[in-house]
N, C-alpha and C positions, 0 to 999 in steps of 0.2 A: 365425276364425283356426285354422289347422291345428296341432294339438299333436303333437309327435313321440312315437311309441310307444317304450316302454322297450326298450332293446337294438337299436334301429335307428339308423343313421347318417343325418344330414342329407346330402342329395345333394351339397350344396356342399362338404362335407368328405370325401366318399368318393373314394378313389383306386383305380384298377384295379391299381396296383402293390402294393397291400397285400392283394390277394386271392389265395387259393389257386387259384382258377379261372384267373387270369391266368398264374401260374407253371406250372400244369399244361399250359395251352395253349402257352405259350412253349417248354417243354421238349419237348412232343410235336412241335411245328413244327420245332424244331432237329433232332430225331432223324429226322424225315421228310426234311428238307432234306439232311442228311448221306447218307441212303440214296439219295436222288435224284441227288446228286452222284456217288456211287459207281457208279450205273447210267448215268452220262453224260446225265442228264435235267435238269441244272440250269437250262437255258433253257426247258424245256417247261412249267413251272408259274410263270408270271410273277405270278400273284395269290396265291401261297402266303403265308399270314400267320396269326399268332395274333390272337385277338379275344375279346371278352366280349360276351354278350348283355345285355339290360336287367336281367336278374336276377343278373348276376355269374357266370354259368356260362361256363367257358372253352370256346372253340370253335377248331377249326383249319379255316381256309378254304382249300380247294384252288383254287377259282376255275374259270374256263372253260379247257378245253384243246382242242387240235385232235383230230380223229378218229384221226390217226396216233399221237398221244401216248396217247390212251385205249386203243388197241389194244396199244401197247407195254407200258403198265402192266398190262393184262389178261394179257398173255403172261408178264410177270415174276411176277405173282401165281400163275398156273397152274404155272409152274416151281417156285416156292417151295412151293406146296402139294403137288405131286407129290414133291418132294425130301424134304419133311417126312414124307410117308407111306411112302417107300421105306425098307426096312431098311438100316442101315449095317453094313459089315463091321467087325469088331473091329480096333482098332489098338493099337499099343504104349501109347499114352496112355490108353486105356480100361481097362487092366488095373491092378489094385491092386498095390502094391509087394509083392514076394515071391511073386507068382503064377507 
């Protein structure tokens, strides 16, 4: 007979909804979904979902995408990276009050 180790849950009583991994995966999937919607790509990732592996680690599954979708995503990432690296001109909102 298998004895349960202290501190471990029986698989029959374990729920993914009680794990930090599940909530992290769900939150990350939601953030990615919202960004994809903003980019007009909501139909390009039909397999996007939050998941857990057998160890309870949260995962975000992007699934299979078309070559055109992969190219579009690569271009968005390139633009974001070049935008982040480029210096921004100062604006009124960047100044401290009284400057």
